[in-house]
C-alpha positions as CSV (number, residue, x, y, z in Angstrom):
1,M,34.3,45.2,-23.7
2,T,31.6,45.0,-26.4
3,N,33.4,42.1,-28.1
4,F,33.7,40.3,-24.7
5,S,29.9,40.8,-24.1
6,T,29.1,39.3,-27.6
7,I,31.4,36.3,-27.1
8,Y,29.8,35.7,-23.6
9,K,26.3,35.8,-25.1
10,L,27.2,33.5,-28.0
11,S,28.8,31.0,-25.5
12,L,25.7,31.1,-23.3
13,V,23.5,30.4,-26.3
14,A,25.8,27.5,-27.4
15,V,25.7,26.0,-23.9
16,T,22.0,26.3,-23.7
17,F,21.5,24.7,-27.1
18,F,23.9,21.9,-26.0
19,I,22.0,21.2,-22.8
20,Q,18.7,21.2,-24.6
21,A,20.0,18.8,-27.3
22,C,21.3,16.5,-24.6
23,S,18.1,16.6,-22.6
24,C,15.9,16.0,-25.6
25,S,17.9,13.1,-27.2
26,C,16.0,10.0,-27.9
27,P,17.3,6.5,-26.9
28,V,18.2,3.4,-28.9
29,L,16.4,0.7,-27.1
30,E,17.1,-3.0,-26.9
31,C,13.8,-4.9,-27.0
32,W,12.3,-8.3,-27.2
33,F,10.3,-9.1,-30.3
34,V,7.7,-11.6,-29.1
35,Q,5.3,-13.5,-31.4
36,E,3.3,-16.7,-31.5
37,K,4.4,-19.7,-33.6
38,A,1.8,-21.3,-35.9
39,G,-0.7,-23.4,-34.0
40,R,-0.2,-27.1,-33.7
41,G,-3.8,-28.1,-34.4
42,G,-6.5,-29.4,-32.1
43,G,-7.2,-25.9,-30.9
44,L,-3.9,-25.6,-29.1
45,T,-2.3,-22.3,-28.9
46,G,1.2,-22.1,-30.5
47,A,4.2,-21.4,-28.4
48,T,5.8,-18.0,-28.5
49,T,9.2,-17.0,-29.7
50,Q,11.3,-14.0,-28.7
51,E,14.1,-12.4,-30.5
52,K,16.4,-9.5,-29.6
53,S,15.6,-6.4,-31.5
54,L,16.7,-2.8,-31.7
55,L,14.6,0.4,-31.8
56,Y,16.1,3.7,-33.1
57,I,13.7,6.3,-31.7
58,R,13.5,9.7,-33.3
59,K,11.1,12.7,-33.0
60,E,11.3,13.4,-36.7
61,R,11.7,11.0,-39.6
62,E,15.2,10.8,-41.1
63,S,15.6,9.7,-44.6
64,S,19.1,8.2,-44.1
65,G,19.2,4.6,-43.0
66,E,22.9,4.5,-42.3
67,S,22.5,4.7,-38.5
68,L,20.4,1.6,-38.4
69,K,23.3,-0.7,-37.6
70,A,22.8,-4.0,-35.8
71,P,25.1,-5.4,-33.2
72,S,26.4,-8.9,-33.9
73,D,23.9,-10.6,-31.6
74,I,20.8,-9.0,-33.2
75,N,19.3,-10.0,-36.5
76,P,19.4,-7.0,-39.0
77,D,15.8,-7.8,-39.8
78,R,14.9,-6.9,-36.2
79,V,16.3,-3.4,-36.3
80,Y,13.6,-0.7,-36.7
81,S,13.4,3.0,-36.9
82,L,10.5,4.5,-34.8
83,T,9.4,8.1,-35.2
84,D,7.6,9.4,-32.2
85,A,6.3,12.9,-32.9
86,S,5.0,13.3,-29.3
87,A,8.5,12.6,-27.9
88,S,6.9,10.4,-25.2
89,L,9.7,7.8,-25.8
90,C,12.4,10.4,-25.4
91,Q,12.0,10.8,-21.6
92,Q,15.0,10.4,-19.4
93,A,13.6,7.3,-17.7
94,L,14.0,5.5,-21.0
95,N,17.4,6.9,-21.8
96,P,20.0,5.8,-19.2
97,P,23.6,7.1,-19.2
98,R,25.9,5.2,-21.5
99,G,27.4,2.2,-19.7
100,S,24.6,1.9,-17.2
101,V,23.9,-1.6,-15.9
102,K,20.2,-0.9,-15.5
103,K,18.2,-0.7,-18.7
104,P,14.5,0.1,-19.4
105,Q,12.3,-2.8,-20.4
106,C,10.8,-3.1,-23.9
107,E,8.7,-5.6,-25.7
108,I,7.3,-5.6,-29.2
109,N,4.4,-7.7,-30.5
110,P,2.8,-7.9,-34.0
111,F,-0.6,-6.2,-33.9
112,L,-3.7,-6.8,-36.0
113,P,-6.2,-3.8,-36.2
114,H,-9.8,-4.8,-35.6
115,P,-13.0,-3.2,-34.5
116,S,-14.0,-3.4,-30.8
117,T,-17.3,-5.1,-29.7
118,L,-17.6,-3.0,-26.6
119,K,-20.7,-0.8,-26.7
120,W,-18.9,2.4,-25.6
121,V,-16.3,1.8,-28.4
122,A,-18.6,0.6,-31.2
123,S,-19.4,4.2,-32.4
124,L,-15.8,4.6,-33.5
125,T,-16.3,2.0,-36.3
126,E,-20.0,2.4,-37.2
127,S,-19.2,2.1,-40.9
128,A,-17.8,-1.4,-40.5
129,L,-15.5,-0.7,-43.4
130,S,-11.8,-1.3,-43.0
131,P,-9.9,1.6,-44.6
132,I,-6.9,1.0,-46.9
133,Y,-4.8,2.8,-44.3
134,L,-5.0,-0.4,-42.2
135,Q,-3.1,-2.4,-44.9
136,A,0.3,-2.0,-43.3
137,E,2.6,-3.6,-40.8
138,W,1.4,-2.8,-37.2
139,F,3.2,-3.3,-33.9
140,S,2.2,-2.9,-30.3
141,A,5.1,-2.1,-27.9
142,S,5.3,-1.6,-24.2
143,F,8.0,0.3,-22.3
144,Q,8.9,0.5,-18.6
145,G,11.3,3.2,-17.4
146,L,14.3,2.8,-15.0
147,D,12.4,4.1,-12.0
148,D,9.5,1.8,-12.3
149,Q,7.2,4.9,-12.4
150,L,7.0,5.4,-16.1
151,G,5.0,3.1,-18.4
152,I,4.3,3.6,-22.0
153,S,2.3,1.6,-24.5
154,T,2.3,2.3,-28.2
155,I,0.7,1.3,-31.5
156,T,3.0,1.8,-34.5
157,R,2.5,1.6,-38.2
158,A,5.0,1.0,-41.1
159,P,4.1,0.8,-44.8
160,T,4.2,-2.7,-46.0
161,G,7.8,-3.9,-46.8
162,T,9.5,-1.2,-44.7
163,K,10.9,-0.9,-41.2
164,E,10.2,2.8,-40.8
165,H,7.5,2.9,-38.1
166,N,5.4,5.8,-36.8
167,V,3.7,6.0,-33.5
168,I,0.0,6.3,-34.2
169,L,-1.2,6.0,-30.6
170,S,0.7,6.1,-27.3
171,V,-0.7,5.8,-23.7
172,T,1.6,6.9,-20.8
173,S,1.4,6.7,-17.0
174,K,3.8,8.2,-14.5
175,T,2.2,6.4,-11.5
176,M,2.9,2.7,-12.2
177,S,2.9,2.0,-8.5
178,V,1.0,4.2,-6.0
179,K,0.6,3.9,-2.2
180,S,-2.1,5.9,-0.4
181,R,-3.5,6.4,3.1
182,L,-7.2,5.8,3.8
183,G,-9.7,8.6,3.2
184,V,-7.6,10.8,0.9
185,P,-8.1,11.5,-2.8
186,V,-5.9,9.4,-5.1
187,T,-5.1,10.2,-8.8
188,L,-3.9,7.5,-11.1
189,D,-2.0,9.1,-14.0
190,C,-2.9,8.2,-17.6
191,S,-2.5,10.3,-20.7
192,F,-2.7,9.6,-24.5
193,W,-1.5,11.0,-27.7
194,A,-2.8,10.2,-31.2
195,D,-1.0,11.2,-34.4
196,P,-2.9,14.1,-35.8
197,S,-1.8,13.1,-39.4
198,S,-3.4,9.7,-39.1
199,P,-7.0,9.4,-40.5
200,L,-7.9,7.3,-37.5
201,S,-7.3,10.2,-35.0
202,T,-10.2,12.2,-36.5
203,S,-12.8,9.6,-35.8
204,G,-13.0,10.0,-32.1
205,F,-11.7,8.0,-29.1
206,A,-12.9,6.1,-26.1
207,V,-11.4,5.6,-22.6
208,E,-11.9,2.7,-20.2
209,W,-10.7,2.1,-16.6
210,R,-10.9,-1.4,-15.2
211,Y,-10.0,-2.9,-11.8
212,Q,-8.4,-6.3,-11.3
213,F,-7.5,-8.0,-8.0
214,R,-6.9,-11.7,-7.3
215,G,-9.0,-12.9,-10.3
216,N,-11.8,-10.5,-9.7
217,G,-12.4,-7.6,-12.0
218,R,-14.9,-4.8,-12.5
219,L,-15.5,-1.8,-14.7
220,I,-14.7,1.5,-13.0
221,L,-15.5,4.0,-15.7
222,A,-16.0,4.0,-19.5
223,Y,-16.3,7.1,-21.7
224,D,-17.3,7.4,-25.4
225,G,-15.4,10.5,-26.5
226,K,-17.1,10.6,-29.9
227,A,-20.6,10.7,-28.4
228,D,-19.5,12.4,-25.2
229,R,-21.3,9.8,-23.2
230,L,-20.4,7.8,-20.0
231,A,-21.3,4.1,-19.8
232,D,-24.1,3.1,-17.4
233,T,-21.7,1.3,-15.1
234,Q,-19.6,3.7,-13.0
235,E,-18.0,3.3,-9.6
236,E,-19.1,5.8,-7.0
237,G,-16.4,8.4,-6.3
238,A,-14.5,7.7,-9.5
239,T,-14.1,10.8,-11.8
240,M,-12.2,12.1,-14.8
241,D,-11.3,15.6,-16.0
242,F,-13.4,15.4,-19.3
243,E,-12.3,18.9,-20.4
244,G,-8.6,18.0,-20.0
245,L,-9.3,14.6,-21.7
246,H,-10.5,16.3,-24.9
247,E,-8.0,19.2,-24.8
248,R,-4.8,17.5,-23.6
249,G,-5.4,13.8,-23.7
250,N,-5.5,13.7,-19.8
251,A,-7.3,10.4,-19.1
252,S,-6.3,10.2,-15.4
253,L,-8.6,8.6,-12.9
254,T,-9.3,10.2,-9.5
255,L,-10.8,8.3,-6.6
256,Q,-12.3,10.9,-4.3
257,E,-11.8,8.8,-1.1
258,A,-9.3,5.9,-0.9
259,K,-10.7,2.8,0.7
260,V,-9.3,-0.6,1.4
261,H,-11.2,-2.3,-1.4
262,H,-9.4,0.0,-3.9
263,T,-6.2,-1.9,-3.5
264,G,-5.4,-3.7,-6.8
265,M,-4.4,-3.3,-10.4
266,Y,-5.9,-0.6,-12.6
267,I,-5.9,-0.8,-16.4
268,C,-6.2,2.4,-18.4
269,T,-7.2,1.6,-22.0
270,V,-7.5,4.2,-24.8
271,Y,-9.3,3.2,-28.0
272,L,-9.0,4.6,-31.5
273,P,-10.9,3.0,-34.4
274,Y,-9.6,-0.5,-34.9
275,M,-6.9,-0.2,-32.2
276,L,-6.2,0.2,-28.5
277,A,-3.3,0.7,-26.2
278,Q,-3.2,0.3,-22.4
279,V,-1.1,0.7,-19.3
280,V,-1.4,-1.2,-16.1
281,M,-0.7,0.3,-12.7
282,E,-0.9,-0.8,-9.1
283,L,-2.6,1.0,-6.2
284,E,-2.0,-0.1,-2.6
285,I,-3.9,1.3,0.4
286,V,-1.5,1.4,3.3
287,E,-2.8,2.5,6.7
288,P,-0.6,2.1,9.8
289,P,-2.2,0.7,13.1
290,S,-3.5,2.6,16.1
291,L,-2.1,1.1,19.3
292,S,-3.6,1.0,22.8
293,I,-2.5,-0.9,25.9
294,H,-4.8,-2.4,28.6
295,P,-4.8,-1.9,31.5
296,S,-3.5,1.7,31.5
297,P,-2.0,2.7,33.8
298,L,-0.7,-0.5,35.2
299,P,-1.5,-1.4,38.8
300,L,1.3,-1.4,41.4
301,A,3.1,-4.8,41.5
302,V,5.1,-6.6,44.1
303,P,8.0,-9.0,43.5
304,G,6.7,-12.4,42.4
305,Q,3.5,-11.1,41.0
306,T,2.4,-11.8,37.4
307,L,0.7,-9.0,35.4
308,T,-1.2,-9.6,32.2
309,I,-0.9,-6.8,29.6
310,Q,-2.6,-6.6,26.3
311,C,-1.7,-4.5,23.2
312,E,-4.5,-3.8,20.7
313,A,-3.5,-2.8,17.1
314,S,-6.5,-1.6,15.1
315,G,-7.5,0.1,11.8
316,F,-4.5,-1.1,9.7
317,A,-4.2,-2.3,6.1
318,P,-2.7,-4.4,4.5
319,L,-2.7,-7.5,6.7
320,S,1.0,-7.7,7.3
321,L,1.8,-6.7,10.9
322,E,4.5,-7.7,13.6
323,L,3.8,-7.0,17.3
324,S,6.4,-7.3,20.0
325,W,7.2,-6.1,23.5
326,E,10.2,-4.1,24.9
327,F,11.2,-3.1,28.5
328,K,13.3,-0.1,29.4
329,G,14.6,-0.2,33.0
330,A,15.5,2.6,35.4
331,D,19.1,2.4,34.0
332,G,17.9,3.4,30.6
333,K,18.7,0.1,28.9
334,S,16.1,-1.5,26.6
335,R,15.6,-5.2,26.0
336,S,13.1,-7.4,24.2
337,L,10.3,-9.2,26.0
338,G,9.3,-11.2,22.9
339,T,6.0,-11.3,21.1
340,G,3.8,-12.7,23.8
341,S,0.7,-14.6,22.6
342,M,-0.9,-13.3,19.4
343,S,-4.6,-13.3,18.5
344,G,-6.0,-13.9,15.1
345,H,-6.9,-11.1,12.7
346,R,-10.3,-9.4,12.8
347,Q,-11.7,-7.4,9.9
348,A,-13.8,-4.3,10.5
349,W,-16.7,-3.0,8.3
350,D,-14.3,-0.7,6.4
351,G,-12.0,-3.5,5.5
352,T,-9.2,-2.6,8.0
353,Y,-7.8,-5.2,10.3
354,S,-7.2,-5.5,14.1
355,Q,-5.0,-7.8,16.1
356,S,-3.8,-8.1,19.7
357,A,-0.8,-9.4,21.6
358,R,-0.9,-10.5,25.3
359,L,2.1,-10.5,27.6
360,E,2.4,-12.4,30.9
361,L,4.7,-10.2,32.9
362,D,6.3,-12.4,35.7
363,T,8.1,-9.9,37.9
364,S,10.1,-12.7,39.7
365,R,11.5,-14.3,36.5
366,L,12.2,-11.3,34.2
367,D,14.5,-9.3,36.5
368,L,12.6,-6.1,36.2
369,G,14.2,-4.4,39.2
370,R,12.1,-1.6,40.6
371,G,10.1,-1.3,37.3
372,G,10.4,0.8,34.2
373,E,8.7,1.4,30.8
374,V,6.9,-1.4,29.0
375,T,6.4,-0.7,25.2
376,C,4.3,-2.4,22.6
377,V,6.0,-2.1,19.1
378,A,4.0,-2.6,15.9
379,V,6.0,-2.9,12.6
380,H,3.8,-2.4,9.5
381,P,4.4,-1.4,5.9
382,G,2.8,2.0,6.8
383,G,5.4,2.6,9.5
384,T,6.4,1.6,13.0
385,R,4.1,2.6,15.9
386,R,4.8,2.4,19.7
387,A,2.7,2.6,22.8
388,S,4.1,2.6,26.4
389,V,3.0,2.3,30.0
390,N,5.0,2.6,33.3
391,L,5.5,-0.4,35.5
392,N,6.2,0.2,39.2
393,I,7.3,-2.6,41.5
394,I,7.0,-2.0,45.3
395,G,8.7,-3.9,48.2
396,F,11.7,-4.7,46.0
397,S,14.2,-6.8,48.2
398,G,17.4,-5.0,47.2
399,P,17.0,-1.3,47.8
400,S,19.3,1.1,46.1
401,I,21.7,3.6,47.8
402,E,19.1,6.3,47.4
403,D,16.5,4.1,49.1
404,S,18.9,3.3,51.9
405,M,19.7,6.9,52.5
406,A,16.0,7.8,52.5
407,M,15.3,5.0,55.1
408,V,18.1,6.3,57.3
409,G,16.6,9.8,57.1
410,V,13.2,8.5,58.0
411,A,14.7,6.6,61.0
412,L,16.5,9.7,62.3
413,V,13.3,11.7,62.0
414,L,11.3,9.1,63.9
415,Y,14.0,8.9,66.6
416,G,14.0,12.6,67.1
417,L,10.2,12.6,67.3
418,I,10.2,9.8,69.9
419,K,12.9,11.6,71.9
420,F,11.0,14.9,71.8
421,V,7.8,13.3,73.0
422,S,9.6,11.4,75.8
423,L,11.2,14.7,77.1
424,I,7.8,16.3,77.2
425,F,6.2,13.5,79.1
426,T,9.2,13.3,81.5
427,G,9.1,17.1,82.2
428,S,5.4,17.0,82.8
429,G,5.8,14.1,85.3
430,S,8.4,16.0,87.3
431,D,6.2,19.1,87.7
432,E,3.3,17.0,89.0
433,A,5.5,15.3,91.6
434,G,6.9,18.7,92.9
435,K,3.4,20.0,93.3
436,Q,2.3,16.9,95.3
437,D,5.3,17.2,97.7
438,K,4.3,20.9,98.5
439,K,0.8,19.8,99.4
440,D,2.0,17.1,101.7
441,K,4.2,19.6,103.7
């Protein structure tokens, strides 16, 4: 029994180790190496070239280069070893199962370290002296995971003449695409890691958030981590966890109350001396419409009458909206009444939109029977909304069996009443005649 228990424990440890090894494995990524050709003169920018490349990603540097094998369609000079001590690039979203059709996206570009001219970054390079450490081969690389929710940007360094790169700075976001309702807090995820063995990581950092939408941009928040100082320009309601920023590299941005004008692209940029890495994410404010129908309730209608009904959709964003009408008869069957006539969009003070649809309800042409339920349907990215009113048509020419039975019942009751009254009057007249005859005698 003791031997069995020992074997069981050893098996459990082995399985646990195997699971951890599988879950922590780093991928081999196919990337595009993109760089500019030499300029053609006259101030013209040179065209870009792109070559297939291969990245062998590891969490620890391996001395053996035997594993750096290149497929036949990849130039051996474009095969690199990349050591990522943070293991940011070893996440499952960048490591699909073998044989998977979908693959993560990866692009590599040559990078030239240089000091930034931004005032909230200038303190990182006050000496204005480029250290010998910068004399190396530098790459910037961007990665996008399979689920489109993971984005990573890195700056890597390799000693001159080698292809053994180390990640010096990485910026990660797990909210590449965010949708939010109006009026609620929204957090855009951004975190960074700097190689503690790099001399650049000890000179401080800076973080900047920018907004971009349809060619218009603005600074949301900028923070000098070295001087612990915010830039003068800061959008109202935009905050960061500064304690988490220094302790864990948490550079996430929180908007205290989502508004329509927050829809757009957000750029999280992290600066170290002479370098930067950034991730771009999209925020969309999606608010479904509120519906109301006028008049409500509908007035009674008679066959041949035309009723005008209006459906008002208000308080929605974005602009995309489809309004239509449906009718559900007494038999429970539904059918479309079309879109009616649509009004133009109107924008409210808070940036939301409103629109209305008008329906001319011709009771003689639409075969509405004795009436039913009229419904306004709004289809919006935020969801489908419905509003209904009851339609009652009186004096319908073709009564149902129930109506016929009710009419027969009413006729019988009226006949009985008339008969009863007639008998009363007849009996009363006979009594008066008898009394008169007695008087005459």
